[in-house]
C-alpha positions in Angstrom: 0.0 0.0 0.0 1.3 3.5 -0.9 1.8 6.2 1.7 -1.0 8.6 2.3 0.4 12.2 2.3 -2.4 14.1 4.0 -0.9 14.0 7.5 -1.3 16.1 10.6 0.3 15.8 14.0 -2.0 14.0 16.4 -3.1 15.3 19.8 -2.9 11.8 21.2 0.0 9.6 20.2 0.1 6.0 21.4 3.3 5.6 23.5 4.2 2.2 22.0 3.0 2.9 18.4 4.2 6.3 17.5 3.9 5.9 13.7 0.1 5.3 14.1 -1.8 7.6 11.7 -5.6 7.2 11.9 -7.7 7.1 8.8 -10.2 9.4 10.5 -7.6 12.2 10.6 -6.1 11.5 7.2 -9.6 11.6 5.6 -10.4 14.8 7.4 -7.3 16.5 6.1 -7.9 15.1 2.6 -11.4 16.5 2.5 -10.3 19.9 3.9 -7.8 20.1 1.0 -10.6 19.0 -1.5 -12.6 22.0 -0.4 -9.9 24.3 -1.8 -9.4 22.3 -5.0 -11.5 21.1 -8.0 -13.0 17.7 -7.2 -15.0 15.0 -9.1 -17.7 12.8 -7.6 -17.2 9.1 -6.9 -20.1 6.7 -6.2 -19.7 3.1 -5.0 -22.5 0.6 -4.9 -22.2 -2.9 -3.3 -24.8 -5.5 -4.2 -25.2 -8.3 -1.6 -28.0 -10.2 -3.2 -31.8 -10.3 -2.8 -32.0 -6.7 -4.2 -30.0 -5.3 -1.2 -27.6 -2.5 -2.3 -25.5 -0.2 -0.2 -24.2 3.0 -1.8 -21.4 5.4 -0.6 -20.8 8.8 -2.3 -17.6 10.8 -2.0 -15.2 13.0 -4.0 -11.6 12.9 -5.1 -9.2 15.4 -6.6 -9.7 16.1 -10.3 -6.1 16.8 -10.9 -2.9 15.8 -9.0 -2.8 13.7 -5.9 -3.3 10.6 -8.0 -1.7 8.3 -5.5 -3.6 9.7 -2.6 -6.9 9.3 -4.5 -6.0 5.7 -5.0 -5.1 5.0 -1.4 -8.2 6.9 -0.1 -10.6 4.9 -2.4 -8.9 1.5 -1.9 -9.1 1.8 1.9 -12.7 2.9 1.5 -13.7 -0.1 -0.7 -11.9 -2.4 1.8 -14.0 -0.8 4.6 -17.3 -1.1 2.6 -16.7 -4.8 1.7 -16.2 -5.8 5.3 -18.5 -3.4 7.0 -21.5 -3.6 4.6 -20.7 -6.6 2.5 -21.4 -7.4 -1.2 -20.1 -9.4 -4.1 -20.8 -7.0 -6.9 -19.2 -3.5 -6.8 -20.4 -0.9 -9.2 -17.8 1.9 -9.4 -18.6 5.4 -10.8 -15.5 7.6 -10.9 -12.1 8.0 -12.5 -11.1 5.0 -14.6 -7.6 4.8 -13.3 -8.9 4.3 -9.7 -11.4 1.6 -10.9 -8.7 -0.2 -12.9 -6.4 -0.2 -9.8 -9.2 -1.7 -7.7 -9.7 -4.4 -10.3 -6.0 -5.2 -10.3 -5.7 -5.7 -6.6 -9.1 -7.3 -5.8 -8.7 -10.4 -7.9 -7.1 -13.8 -7.9 -3.4 -13.3 -7.4 -3.9 -9.6 -6.5 -2.8 -7.8 -3.4 -6.3 -8.2 -1.9 -6.7 -11.8 -2.9 -7.8 -12.8 0.6 -10.7 -10.3 0.4 -11.6 -11.5 -3.1 -11.7 -15.2 -2.0 -13.5 -14.4 1.2 -16.3 -12.7 -0.8 -16.7 -15.9 -2.8 -16.8 -18.0 0.3 -19.5 -15.8 1.9 -21.8 -15.3 -1.1 -20.8 -18.2 -3.3 -20.0 -15.7 -6.1 -16.9 -14.1 -7.4 -16.2 -10.5 -6.5 -16.6 -8.3 -9.6 -16.0 -4.6 -10.0 -18.0 -2.9 -12.8 -16.9 0.5 -14.1 -19.8 2.8 -15.0 -20.5 6.6 -15.1 -21.5 8.1 -11.7 -25.0 8.6 -13.0 -25.4 4.9 -13.8 -24.5 3.7 -10.3 -27.6 1.9 -8.9 -29.7 3.4 -6.1 -29.4 2.3 -2.5 -31.8 -0.3 -1.2 -31.4 -1.3 2.5 -33.7 -3.5 4.5 -32.9 -3.4 8.3 -34.9 -5.7 10.4 -36.1 -6.0 14.0 -34.3 -8.7 15.9 -34.0 -9.5 19.6 -35.7 -8.2 22.7 -38.0 -11.2 23.0 -37.8 -12.6 26.5 -41.0 -14.7 27.0 -40.6 -18.4 27.8 -37.6 -20.6 28.7 -34.6 -19.6 26.7 -30.9 -20.5 26.3 -28.5 -17.8 25.3 -25.0 -18.9 24.1 -22.0 -16.9 23.3 -19.2 -18.7 21.5 -15.9 -16.9 22.1 -12.5 -17.9 20.9 -11.1 -18.5 24.4 -14.2 -19.2 26.4 -17.9 -20.1 25.9 -20.7 -18.6 27.9 -24.2 -19.8 28.4 -27.3 -18.5 30.2 -30.7 -19.9 31.1 -33.3 -17.1 30.9 -36.9 -17.6 32.1 -39.3 -14.8 31.1 -36.5 -12.3 31.0 -34.8 -13.3 34.3 -31.4 -14.9 34.2 -31.5 -17.9 36.5 -28.1 -19.5 35.5 -24.9 -18.5 33.8 -21.8 -20.5 33.2 -18.4 -19.7 31.5 -16.1 -22.5 30.3 -12.6 -22.1 28.9 -12.1 -23.9 25.6 -9.8 -23.7 22.6 -11.8 -24.0 19.4 -9.2 -22.3 17.2 -6.8 -25.1 17.8 -9.0 -28.0 16.8 -9.0 -29.5 13.4 -11.9 -31.8 14.3 -15.3 -30.0 14.4 -16.5 -32.6 16.9 -14.6 -30.6 19.5 -16.7 -27.5 18.8 -19.9 -29.5 18.5 -19.4 -31.3 21.8 -18.5 -28.0 23.6 -21.5 -26.1 22.4 -23.8 -29.0 23.1 -22.4 -29.4 26.6 -23.1 -25.7 27.4 -26.6 -25.9 26.0 -27.4 -29.0 28.1 -26.0 -27.4 31.3 -28.4 -24.4 30.8 -31.3 -26.7 29.8 -30.9 -28.7 33.0 -31.8 -25.5 35.0 -35.2 -25.1 33.3 -38.3 -27.1 33.0 -38.2 -26.9 29.2 -36.4 -25.1 26.4 -38.5 -22.9 24.1 -35.8 -21.2 22.1 -32.0 -20.9 21.7 -30.2 -17.7 20.7 -26.5 -17.9 19.7 -23.9 -15.2 19.6 -20.6 -16.0 17.8 -17.7 -14.3 16.1 -17.9 -14.6 12.3 -20.3 -14.3 9.4 -23.7 -16.1 9.6 -26.4 -15.9 6.9 -29.7 -17.6 7.4 -28.2 -19.3 10.5 -25.5 -21.0 8.4 -21.8 -20.6 9.2 -20.1 -18.8 6.3 -16.8 -17.9 8.0 -15.7 -18.0 11.7 -12.4 -18.0 13.5 -13.9 -20.7 15.8 -13.4 -23.1 12.9 -10.2 -21.7 11.5 -8.4 -25.1 11.6 -11.2 -27.1 10.0 -10.4 -28.3 6.5 -12.7 -27.0 3.8 -14.3 -30.3 3.0 -15.2 -30.9 6.6 -16.3 -27.3 7.0 -19.0 -27.9 4.3 -20.0 -31.2 5.8 -19.9 -30.6 9.5 -19.6 -26.9 10.3 -21.9 -25.0 7.8 -25.1 -26.2 9.5 -23.7 -27.1 12.9 -26.3 -25.0 14.7 -29.1 -26.7 12.9 -27.7 -30.1 14.1 -27.4 -28.8 17.6 -31.0 -27.4 17.6 -32.2 -30.8 16.4 -30.2 -32.5 19.3 -31.9 -30.1 21.7 -35.4 -31.0 20.5 -35.7 -29.0 17.3 -36.5 -25.8 19.1 -36.5 -22.4 17.3 -33.0 -20.9 17.2 -31.3 -17.8 15.8 -27.6 -17.1 15.2 -26.1 -13.6 15.1 -22.7 -12.1 14.8 -21.4 -11.3 18.4 -20.9 -7.7 17.5 -24.6 -7.3 16.6 -25.5 -9.0 19.9 -23.1 -6.6 21.7 -25.1 -3.7 20.2 -28.4 -5.5 21.1 -27.2 -6.0 24.7 -26.5 -2.2 24.9 -29.9 -1.3 23.4 -31.6 -3.6 25.9 -29.7 -2.4 29.0 -29.6 1.3 28.1 -33.0 1.4 26.5 -31.5 3.4 23.7 -30.8 2.9 20.0 -28.2 4.0 17.5 -25.7 1.8 19.3 -22.4 0.5 17.9 -21.3 -2.6 19.8 -17.6 -3.5 19.8 -16.4 -6.8 21.3 -12.7 -6.9 22.0 -11.5 -10.4 22.6 -9.8 -13.0 20.4 -10.6 -10.6 17.5 -12.6 -7.4 17.1 -16.3 -7.9 16.4 -18.7 -5.1 15.5 -22.5 -4.8 15.4 -25.0 -2.0 15.1 -28.6 -1.3 16.2 -29.8 1.7 14.2 -31.9 4.6 15.6 -35.1 2.6 14.9 -33.8 -0.3 16.9 -33.2 -2.4 13.8 -30.2 -4.6 12.8 -28.9 -3.6 9.4 -28.0 -7.0 8.0 -24.5 -5.7 7.1 -21.4 -7.9 7.8 -20.0 -5.5 10.5 -16.7 -7.4 10.3 -14.7 -4.6 11.9 -11.7 -6.8 12.4 -10.9 -6.4 8.7 -11.8 -2.7 8.5 -8.7 -0.6 8.3 -8.2 2.3 10.8 -4.5 3.2 10.3 -2.9 4.7 7.2 0.7 4.0 8.5 2.9 1.8 6.3 4.5 0.6 9.5 1.3 -0.9 11.0 1.1 -4.6 11.9 0.1 -7.1 9.3 -2.9 -9.4 9.9 -1.8 -13.0 9.3 -5.2 -13.8 7.7 -5.6 -11.1 5.1 -1.9 -10.2 4.7 -3.1 -6.6 5.0 -2.0 -3.9 7.4 -3.7 -1.3 9.7 -6.9 -3.3 10.2 -8.9 -3.3 13.5 -8.0 -6.9 14.6 -4.4 -5.7 15.5 -5.7 -2.8 17.6 -8.9 -4.0 19.4 -8.2 -7.6 20.5 -5.8 -9.7 22.5 -3.3 -9.4 19.6 -3.5 -5.6 19.9 -2.6 -5.7 23.6 0.2 -8.2 23.0 1.6 -6.1 20.1 1.9 -3.1 22.4 3.2 -5.2 25.3 6.0 -6.4 23.0 6.8 -2.8 22.0 6.8 -1.9 25.7 9.4 -4.5 26.5 7.2 -7.1 28.1 8.7 -10.6 28.2 6.3 -13.6 28.2 7.0 -17.1 29.1 7.3 -19.6 26.2 4.2 -21.5 25.4 1.6 -19.0 26.7 -1.5 -18.6 24.6 -2.8 -15.2 23.5 -5.4 -15.3 26.3 -2.7 -16.1 28.9 -0.5 -13.2 27.7 -3.5 -10.9 28.0 -3.9 -12.0 31.6 -0.3 -11.2 32.3 -0.8 -7.6 31.1 -4.0 -7.3 33.0 -2.3 -8.6 36.1 0.5 -6.0 35.7 -2.2 -3.3 35.2 -3.9 -4.3 38.5 -0.5 -3.9 40.2 -0.1 -0.4 38.8 2.6 -1.1 36.2 3.1 2.1 34.2 3.9 0.3 31.0 0.6 -1.6 31.3 -1.3 1.7 31.8 0.2 3.2 28.7 -0.8 0.1 26.7 -4.4 0.6 27.7 -4.1 4.4 27.1 -2.9 3.5 23.6 -5.9 1.3 22.9 -8.1 4.1 24.1 -6.4 6.5 21.6 -6.8 3.9 18.9 -10.5 3.6 19.7 -11.3 7.3 19.8 -9.8 7.8 16.4 -11.4 4.6 15.0 -14.9 5.7 16.2 -14.5 8.9 14.3 -13.9 6.8 11.2 -16.8 4.5 11.9 -19.2 7.5 12.0 -18.6 7.9 8.2 -20.8 4.7 7.9 -22.8 4.4 11.1 -25.2 7.0 12.6 -24.0 6.5 16.2 -25.4 7.7 19.5 -23.5 5.4 21.8 -20.6 3.0 21.6 -20.7 0.0 23.9 -17.7 -2.1 24.6 -17.6 -5.8 25.7 -15.0 -8.5 25.7 -12.2 -9.8 27.8 -9.8 -7.0 26.7 -12.0 -4.5 28.5 -12.0 -6.4 31.8 -10.5 -4.8 34.9 -8.9 -1.4 35.3 -7.6 -1.4 31.7 -11.2 -1.1 30.4 -11.8 2.1 32.3 -8.7 3.6 30.9 -9.7 2.7 27.3 -13.0 4.4 27.9 -11.5 7.5 29.4 -8.9 8.0 26.6 -11.4 7.3 23.8 -13.8 9.9 25.1 -10.9 12.3 25.5 -9.9 11.8 21.8 -13.4 12.5 20.7 -13.7 15.6 23.0 -10.6 17.3 21.7 -10.0 16.0 18.2 -13.6 15.6 17.1 -15.7 17.9 19.4 -18.8 17.8 17.1 -18.9 14.1 17.5 -18.3 14.2 21.2 -21.5 16.2 21.7 -23.7 13.2 20.8 -21.5 10.1 21.1 -20.7 8.5 24.4 -18.4 5.5 24.9 -19.1 3.2 27.9 -19.2 -0.4 29.2 -21.7 -2.3 31.2 -20.8 -3.5 34.7 -18.2 -6.3 35.0 -20.8 -9.1 35.3 -22.8 -8.0 32.4 -19.6 -7.4 30.5 -18.7 -11.0 30.7 -22.0 -12.7 30.2 -24.2 -9.9 28.7 -23.9 -11.3 25.2 -25.2 -14.7 26.1 -28.2 -13.1 27.9 -28.9 -10.8 25.0 -28.5 -13.7 22.6 -31.3 -15.5 24.4 -33.7 -12.8 23.2 -32.9 -13.3 19.5 -35.3 -16.0 18.4 -39.1 -15.6 18.1 -41.2 -18.3 19.7 -44.1 -19.1 17.3 -47.2 -20.3 19.1 
């Protein structure tokens, strides 16, 4: 990726990542310069099937700044693909930008991972059509109401990469919750995941007289309750994935008595948990754990149906940012808002970990040092807060946000409070207009750890 030249000194520089340059600030400077120059319109439509189309409109420089135009639009398309989703891109704008996108988002191209992932999710190749701006199709979104249904005896399950959580919920009251450590990302046999999920389900079922519905929160991409892609099954070979994983929750539902069930991305469930607890909408949920998950409940209380895969959404223009081992791309959220983000900063701070520790165990070491008042640990969490404040400003280009709610094991303990404080400070001083209507917060510690499983229980509708 080429260097983006529209830079400005930051008010808040992460102590252990001083080359960090947030896309939110770069885009702000780019647009300020555009106001003083001649620009041309760009319109990008993403078709995700069933007539659903998302459209993003912007501008680029008409003359000069060719490389910056390319970087700006390429990072924008990357964001749109992972945030909103789609397999057909209709691009209206300068041909040289469109041709560059076609060159990198293809088999063998620099964004081959993204290209192949689109095919895995939608079963269709990613194509980029070049048209005039006036011929870009109109937007057609269809958000839907989901969750908030608490009647009956329900199981809520949250499948994390390091632990799994389950709750038994009867008429809106949580009567039982359990958290179990597991290691799904290390298993090549899907029977391990199946047995673990079923064990949690049965432990919750044993606490109720019956099971009326099951709601499931899990990291990854789920369409019509089928698993399209998920880090929980990262080691599973493709042939076994199709046979055993794709419809794993259908199989588990059948084992539990063929009760109604609903699967949702854990980020959407985070946002739903916030909407339920705060009794507010316009909530962006961010779960910081094994990866970064995102979800959104709009101002009407509806879930958008977008992918919300914030882990792969870029937030940093710096060429020195850390590469994601999956996508082979740099500057994406997974390396800032996850266990990996903490570990990256800890290494830069000089932390030494014992050999053989898992990522979750390394996180616990940093959290333990934070609890003891270690100054390096404090600056690590301050850095994550700075990252977050700048990232939220970028996310507002796509989400109409009133509130940002954080969950996940990275936010546990004193470190979580520091993340909140610093993120709000970035918004207050770097983006004061946003700070007037956006608040960043977390639920209490208990809700932070099991809140997603409880909110997940409210997902399915019980048909009488």
